[in-house]
N, C-alpha and C positions, 0 to 999 in steps of 0.2 A: 569541816565539811559537813553539810546537812545530811543526816541519816534518814533515809526514806521511812515514813511510817508504814505500818503493816498495810498490805493491799486492802484487806477487808475494812479497815478503819477509813482509809482514804476514799473508798467507794461510797461512803455514807456520810461524809462531812457535810453538815448542814450549811456551812458557810461557803461551800464551793459548788459550782455548777457541774453538771455531767460533762460539759464541754471542756472545762478545766481539767477534769480528772481523766477523761478518756484516752488522750494520746499516751500518757505515761503508763496508765493502768493497762491499756491494751497491749503495749509492748511487753511489759512484764508478764502479763497473764498469757499472752500468746505463746511465749517461750515455755512457760510452765505447762500449759495445756497440751502443747505439741508433744511433750514427753509422755503425758498421760495417754493421749490418743495413739502414739507410736507403739507403746507397750501393749495397749489393748488390741490394736489392729494386728500386731505381729502374732499375738496369741489367739486371735479371734475370740477373745473374752470380753465380757461387758463389765464395766466398772460402775460402782455406786459412789456418787459425790454427795456427801452430806453437808448441806449448808445450814448451819445452826445459828440462829440469831433472831432479831426482831423481824416481823413479817415484811415491812418495806425494804429492809436491807437484803433479806433473802431473795426477794423477787428481783430487785435491781441487780444483785450479784449473779443470779441465774441468767438474766438477759445478757450481762457482760460475758459470761462464759459461752453462751450460745454464739454470740457474735465473734468472740475470739477464736472459737473452734471452727467457724464457718460451717456450722451444722445446718443443713437445709431442711431435712424432714424431721421436724420437731413437733411434739404435741405437749400441751400443758394440761394437767389435770387439776382443776381448781374451780371453785364457785365464786371467787372474789377477785378475779383477775381480768384486766382489760389491757391486752397487748395485741400488737399486730401480728398474730400468729394463730395457729390452730389451738383452740381452747375447748376443753370438754369437761362437763361436770362428772364427778365420780359415778353417778348413777347411769351415765351413758357410756361408760368405759367399754362395755362389751361390744360396742360398735367397731372397736379397733381390732377385734379378734380376726385373725387371718391376714392382717396387714403388717407392714414393717416400718420402723422408724429408726433414724440415726440416733435420736436422743429423745428422752421423755422427762418432763419436769413434773414431779408430784408435789403439790403444794399442801403439806399437812397443816399449815396454818389455817386453811379453810376447812380442815377436817381430814383425819386419817381413816379412810374407809378401807378396812382390811380386804374385803372382796374385790374392790377396784384395784388396790395395790397389787394383789396377786394376779389379776387379769391382765393389767397393762404391762406387767414386767415381761411378759412373753412376747411382746411385739418389738422389742429392741433387738436389732441385728447384732451379730458378733462384731466386737470392736466398738460398739456404741456405748452410750452413757445414760444412766438414770440419775437425775438430780432430785434429791429428797430435801425439801425445804421444811424446817421444823424449828421450834424454840430451842434455846440452849438445852443440851441433853439433861442437865441436872434440874431444869425447870419443866421439861416436857411432861412428866407424869402428873404435875399439878395443873396443866393446861386444860381449860374448859373447851374440850374438843367438840365442835358442832356435830361431827359424825357419830358421837356417842349417843345422840338423841334417839337412835334406833333401838337402844336397849334401855332407855330411861322410862320405865313404867311409872304411871301415876302413883303418887303425887310428885315424883322426882323429875327434875330437868337434867340436861346434860352436864350442867355445872355440879350436880350432886354425885356424878359417877366417880367411883374410886379409880385411881390411876394405875392399877396393877398392870393392865394390858400395855399401856404406853411405857410403864416402867420397865417391863420386860423387853419391849422393842428397843428402847433406849439402851438398855444393858447390852443387847446383842449387837446393835450397830456400833456401839462404842467399843466393843471388844473384838470386833472382826477385823483382821489385818487387811483384808482386801478393800475395806471401805476407806475412801479418802475424805477425811473430816476437815471442813473449812469453817472456822468459827469467827463470828463477828468480833472485830477488834484484835485479831491475831494475824500473823503473817501466813502466807501460803505455806502449806506443809510440804515437806519433802515427799516425793513420790516413791512409795515403797514398791520395790519390784516384786512381782508375783513369781511363784515357782514356775518352772517351764511348763508350757501347755502339754497336756496329755496328747498322745498321738491321735490324730483325727482319722476316723475310720472311713475316709472317703476312698472311692474306687475309681479307676480309670474307665469310665463308661459314659457314653454320650447322653444316656437317659437317666440313669440312677446315680444318686449321690453316695449311697452306702449299700453294703451287702444286705442290711436289714430291709431297706426299701425295696430292693430287687426281690427278696424273698416274699415280702408282703404282696407285691404285684402278682407274683406267681400264684400265691395262695388265693388271691381274689379271682384269678382266672379259673382256678380249679372249682370254685363254687359254681361257675356257669357250666363248665364242661363235664364235671363228674356227677355223682349221684345227687338226686334231689334230697331235700331235708337234711342237708349237711352244712348248716350255717357256719360262718367264720366270725370269730370275735377278734378284732384288730385293736390292740392296746398299745399306748405309747404316752409318754410325757409330752408336754408341748415342745415344739421346735424340732421334732424328730421326723418331719416329712410325712406324717400320717395322711393329711388331706391331699397332699401332692401324690402320694401313692394311689389313693382312690382315683384321682384325676388321670394319672398315667395309665392305670389299669383300664379305666373306662374308655379312654381314647384307643388303646391297643385292641380292646375287644371289639369296638366299632369297626376298626380296620380289618380285623380277622373275620368278623361275622356280619356281613352286610345286612342291613335291615333290623339290626338289634335295637330293642327298646330298653334302655337303662333308666331306671327311676332312682332318684336320690331324695332323701328326706333328712331333716334336721329340725331342731327346735325353732330356728329362725332361718329364713332364706339367705340372709347375709352370711350365715355360718358355712355355707357350701360354696360361696363365691370363689375361694381359693381352688376348690375342686374344678369348677368350670374354667377358671383361668388356666390351670395347668393342662386340662384337656384341650383347650383351644391352642395352646402352644404346640401341642403334638398333632393338631388337626388345623393347620393354618387356613384351610379353605372352608372350614365349617362356619355356619351362620350362628352367631351367638346373640341372643337377646335375653331379657330378664328371665332367669330361671329356665332357659331352654336352649340347648345346643343341637343344631341339625347338621348332620354330615351324611351326604348322599341319602340313602333311604333309612338310615338309623338316627337315633336321637338319644340325648340325655336330658331329662326333664326333672325339675323339682316339683314335688307334691308334698303338701303339709301332712304331718303324721296322722291327724284326725281324719283327714280326707281318705287316706289309705285304709282306715278302719271302717269308714262309712260306705265307701264305694269299692267295687272290684276294679282296681286300676291295672291295666295290662302292663306287666313288667317281666321281661326275660331275666333281669337281675335287679335286685333292690339293694342300694347302698344306704345304710343308716349312719349318718355322721353325728358325732356327739350324742351317742345313744343313751348315755347315762343321764342326760338332762331331759330325756323324754319320759313321761309318766310310765311306770311299770305296766299298768293296765294296757296302755296302747302298744307297748312292746310285745306283750303276750298275744295281743290280737294280730299284730303284724306277723309274728312268728307262726301263728296258725293259718293265716291267709296266704302267705307267699312262700314258695318252695325254695327259692334261691336268694339268700339274704346274707349280707355282710354287715355286722354291727361294729362300728368304730367308736372308740371312746378314749378320753383322756384319763390316764391313771391317777395323776396327782394334780387335778385342775383346780382353778379358783372356785368352780361350782361345788366342790366338795362331794361329788357324786361318784367318782370313778371306782373307789374300792367298795362302797356300798353296792354299786351295780355289780361288781365282780362277785360279791358274796351272794346277793339275792337273785340276780337274773341268771347266773350260771346254774343255780338250782332248777330254775324253770327250763333251761336248756337241757339239763340232764334228764328231766322228766319227759319233755316233749320231743326233743331231737337229740337222743344220746350220741349220735355220730358227729356232733359239732366239733369244730377245731378252733385252735387258738394260735395267734401269731402276735409277737411282741417286737416293737422297734425300740432298741436301746440307744443306739448311737445318735447324738444330736446332729442336726444339719444347719440350723440357723446360727448356731454358735458352736464353739469347740467343747470337747469333753472336759468336765471339771470346771465349768463356768462359775466364777465366784458369785455373780448376781443370783443365778439359779439356786446355788447352795444357800445363800443368805435368805432368800425368800422362803425356801423350804423350811429352814430352821426357825425363822421368825414367826411364820404362820403355821408351823407344824403340818405342812402339807404331806410330809412323809411319815407322820406319827403312826406307830403300829401298836397293836395289842400285844400282850405277852406271847411268846412262842408257845405253841401247843404243848410241847414236852415239859415246859416249866410249870404247867398247871394241871397236868394230866391226872395227878394223884389227889387233887383238891376235893374236899368234902365240905358240906355245910358246917360240920362240927370242927373243922380244922382252920376256918378262916377267921380273920380279924375284921370286924365291921365297925367303921368309924364315920363320924360326921366331920368332914375335913374343913378347917378354916381356909379361905381362899388365899391368905398370905402363905400358907404352907405350900399350896400349888405354885405360887409365884417363885418360891425359893427351892422347890424340889423339881428340877426339870425332868427327871426320869419318871416321877409319879405323874406329872402333868402330861407328858408325852404318851405314856401308857393309857391314861384315862381318856385322853382325847382320841387316841388311836382306836380305842374300843368303841367310842361313840361313832367314829367314822365307819367302821366295818359293820356295826350293828344297825345302823340307820341308813335309809336310802339317800339322805342328803344332809351333809354337815359342812357348812361353809366356814371360811376364816372368821366371819363375824360371830359365829357361834363360840369361837375361842375367846373373843372379847366378852361375850355375855357370861361365859363360864368364869372368867376372872373378875368381872366388874358388875355383872347384872344385879340390880337392887333386889333385895328380898329373896335371894336364891340360896338354897342349901345344897351342899354336895355330899353325897354318901358314897363311900368306897368300901368294897369288900376285897380283902387281900389274902392271898395264900403265899406264905414265905416271901412276902414283899412284892409279889406279882398281883396286879389288879385283875380280879376275876369277874367283878360286877360293879356297876355304878348306877346311881340315880340322881337326877337333878330335880329339885323340888322348889316351886315358887310359891310365895304367899300372895293370895289374892283376896279382893273384896274389902269390906269395911267402908263402903260408900255412905256418905250422908244422905238424908232423905231428899234434899234438893238435887244432888247429883243423880241419885237413882231415878227421880222423876224425869230429869233431862235425858237420861239413857233410855228410859221407857218410851219417851216421846220422840226419840231419834234426834234430839238436838245436840247430843254430846256423846263422844266415844273416847273415853280416857284410854290412853295407851296401855296395853297389857290387859290383865284381869279377864281372861277369856271366859272362864266358867261363870262368874257372877253376871257378867254382861250378857252372855248367851241366855242365861236363865231369865234375866229381866227382859231382854229384847225379843228373843225368839219364842220362849215358853210363856212369857207374860207374867212372871212371878216377881212382883216388886219386892217382896220380903227377902229375896235372895241377895239384893244389893248390899244390905248391911252386914250380912254374914261373912265370916272369914273362912277361907278355904285354902287347903294345901293342894296345889296341882302338880302332878308328876309330869314334868316336861319331857324328860328322857329316862328310860330305864334300859340298860344294856347288860347282857350277860355274855361272857366270852363264848365265841362260837363252839369251842370244844367242850363247854360245860352246860350248854342249854338243856332244859328239861331235867335238871338234877336238883332243883329246889333252891338255887341261889337267888333267883328273882323273887320267889315267895318269901325267903328269909329277909331280903332287903326291904320288901314291901311292909312286912310286919314291923320292922324297925321304924320306918317312916310313919306308920300309923301310930305307934306308941308315942313318938315324939310329937306328932300333931295333937294327940289327945292330951298330952302333958302340957302343951302350949295353950290348950283351951280352944282349939279351932273347931269349927262347926261341921266341916265336910272335908272329905278327900275326893279328888276328882282327877280324871284323865281324859284326854281327847286324842284320837289316833285314827289312822287309816284302818277301817274295819275289815277283819278277816275272821272266819269262823274260829280259828284256833286262838287268836288274840282275845276275841270276845269271851270265849270259854275260860281263858286264864283269868281275866279280870272278874268275871262272874263267879268263879270259884272262890274269890276273895271277897265276896259279898258286895261287889259294885254292881249297880243296876244301870242299864242303858236308859237315858232320859232325853236324848236328842240325836237326830241324824242330820248331817249336812246334805244338801240337795244337789251339790256338784261334786264331782270327783276331785280329790286333792291332786294338785299338779305334780307333786313329788312322788307320792306312793301310787297314784292312779286308782285309789280306793275312795269310797265314800267315808267321810269322817263320822265317828260315833263318839258321843260324850257319855261317860259313865261316872256315877257318884256313889259314895258310901257315907252315910251320916255319922257324925261323931258327937253330936249333941242333940237335945230335944228340938231346938230350933232348926238344926240341920235336917233332922228326921222329917219335920213338917214340910220343908221345902222339897226334899227328895221324894217324899210320898206324893206330893202334888205334881211334881215334874214327871214322875213315873206314870201317874194316872193319865196325864195328858198324852204321854208317849204311847201307852197301851191302847188308848182309844183311837189315836190318829194314825198309828203305823199302818193299819190295813188300807186306809185311804191313800197314804203316801205311796204304798207299794203298787197301787193301781194307777198312779199318775207320775209324780216327780221321781219316784224311786223304782220305776219299772225295771231298770237295768241292774238292780241290786242282786248280788249273788243269791241264788235260791237257797243254798245251804245256810247262808248267813241270815236270810230272812226267816227261815224256819227256827233258827236258834233264838232270834229276837222275839218271835211270836210265842215260843214255848216258855220263855222265862216267866217265873212267878211274879205277879204284880201285887200280891199281898192284899187284894181287895181294895186297892186305892181308888179314891174318887176325887174328882176335881173340886177345888174350892168353890163355894157359892159365888155366883156372879162372874166367874172367870171368863166364860164364853162371851158374855155380853160385853165385857171390857175389851176382849180381843177383837170383837166385831166392830166396836166403836173406833178402835185404833186402826183397824183395817180401812174403815171408811175415811179416816183422816189421812191415810197414806203413811201411817207409822208402822204398819205390819205388811209383810209380803203376803202374797196369795198363798204360798205354801204353808207359812206359819198359821194362817187363818183358815186353812182348808177344813180342818175338823169342825171348828165353830160354824162355818158356813154350811157345811153338810148337815150338822145337827139342827141348824135353823130351818133348813129346807124340810127336814123331817117333821117339824112341828107346825109348818105353815103351808097351806095350799098355795103355792106360788102362782098357779094359773089364775086363781080368783082374786089375787091381790090387786086392787084398783090403783094403788099409789105407785105402781111400777108399770112402765110402758111395755108393750108386748115384745118389742125387739130386745130390750134389756133382759126380759124374762127368758127369751130364747137363748141369748148369749149365756146367761147363767146356767141354764139347763145343758147347753152344749158343752160347756167347759167343766162344770162340776159333776153333772150326772153322767154325761156321755164320755167324759175324759178326752175330748178332742184336743189336739195340739193347739198352741197359741196361733201358729201360722194358719192352721185350717179354720179356726174360728174367725180370725181376722179376715181371711180371704172370703169366707162365706157371707159375712155380714158387712163387708166393705169397710173394715176398720183399719186404723193406722197401727198395725202390728200389735205386739203385746201391750203397749201403752194404751191403745184404744180399747182393747178388750178389758183391761183392768179398770178403766174409767167406767165402762158399762157395769162391770161387776160391783164396783163401789156404789154406783147409783142404785142398783137393784137391792143390794143389802141394806142400804139406808132406807129405801122404801119399805122393805119388810120390817125393819126395826121400828118404823113409825107407828105400826099397829101391833107390835109384838113386844111383850116384856122380855127381860133377859131370859134366854131359853133354859138356863139351868137354875132359875129361881122357882120356888114352889108357887 
């Protein structure tokens, strides 16, 4: 009697058509899959099916499984797939947030994007499936993963990335009992039964699914009806009904208080669609259109976070969903402008913001509104308690990583710690160390994403420093090696023709400050430095920094640098370690809500020359920036930056002339060229310059001397926005230079 070959082998026989295979395969597969779905459905648990093999086989097998299970709401996450189904690139995965799917296929052959994997895992309903397509587990770490391109800094490509991150993922999915592993060339595995599902905390209520949800709705109502300036922070992991609670509460309040105006905000309008959908369910007669629900005289409307800060938007109650993904600066403004606010956030989300939000924004709440309250939703709704897929994703991506407990490090002193530069292989094989280190990064920084875990394990040119007290991590620093560009590459960077991945400090010095000599120098950039919250301001950060400096000097590097969201206290810390501010960003950082500042410390003579020149430019131009692009900079921070000693630094000869020429060619922004333009105008009587037409002169004076906004200048002179104004400015500067030598030449 013929013995059937393994299902997975028969699916991919090159000599047989899919028509020949399908009847037999479908029958066998349907029976097997029915058992999987029956168990998952009974427990309301989600299962991960790992399909390991060559890419064509994995994709074909996934299609067979979807058909055999008669799964209708299915999304494929892939960049290399053409199937008659919903397909989404990993970068667009956030569009699925707030939605539900019966199954999701994640094609790791087209790239394993950790952020996307974490995001989409939450859209699968209880009893549903996630199919993870990947190479054989023993080959996966060596796979040239296209998604690794995000951490492949010049001159490296994604094929050069070490496979530690994928090795760890393969190890975890290979050792997790709840994962159903299907390998190419092998028979279908037996379906391992899961432990009985934990009791589901559902209640017998027509409105609420859990006691947590009912308590949350009650707490939201109290924000409206009780004292002002008593904001509520609503926290939950995904799938706990947080957005639904906001929608239920909003609908109930509209019914109880006719004419109420409820405003909701979030990083993206799509993020609050579940809120509107749930409110509509409870107000079936309401009129719902894009971002606006009208019920009788009351309404729920979406308003973008920045609009809330720029305008006085009437709001009886403001609901801020996914608050941790909104810049901290905007949240502080919202807190100051509106008296009845609910901040809702995901605790362990793919954004990597929840716990950083908890640490940092709660300090702001304590200072501004000490009567604030907190409400947490623990019981899941979309799936049952103890869901194996949620547990796997948390473990694999360290979404629940935590810093050491306070009491275990309370007695630590700088003299009692062990400070090491840790090989990344050590992190790979020491899960406790990795978890503590990553957990510290999460709580100490406003945004730490799953992709940061990949960079921690695999990022080229990265050094990891760890300070430990009795085995507990108390401080850490991540340091990248940057620079070393050839002359040709530096010229391309200066001219805006090339932007090598990474290398923030040398590229910024070349591009924005206009110092070509910086391109060839080698720099140590501190990407992250974190000290345990219980031990901050006790010298651990300073001790760690001194070790980094010693190592950089021993390596023969030219500079030490750092770039961060500027606050007075942070600038003071780095300045106390002899780092000088050399550049400011002109837009607020999305994560921190602050303007970024770059600070440098020279480690060699060549480094000192570049740092001195960059500092001279900064000192000369900062007053001009404060009057225009940096008008909104914190006044205390501006004072700190202005008072810092510049050491009598002067700009290199010819620097302004080169910056002006590159501005004319469109290689420099107006903000970067503002100082040279101003100094040019001081040395030239613009009104009498015959090579410049009168309107261009007036545009130059309106923008540079009078500091009028781009919109105001464009409107007054009938120009096409900022682009039209810039064209006039470039013409005018070119005309002035035709009759003027380099302004800083003797």
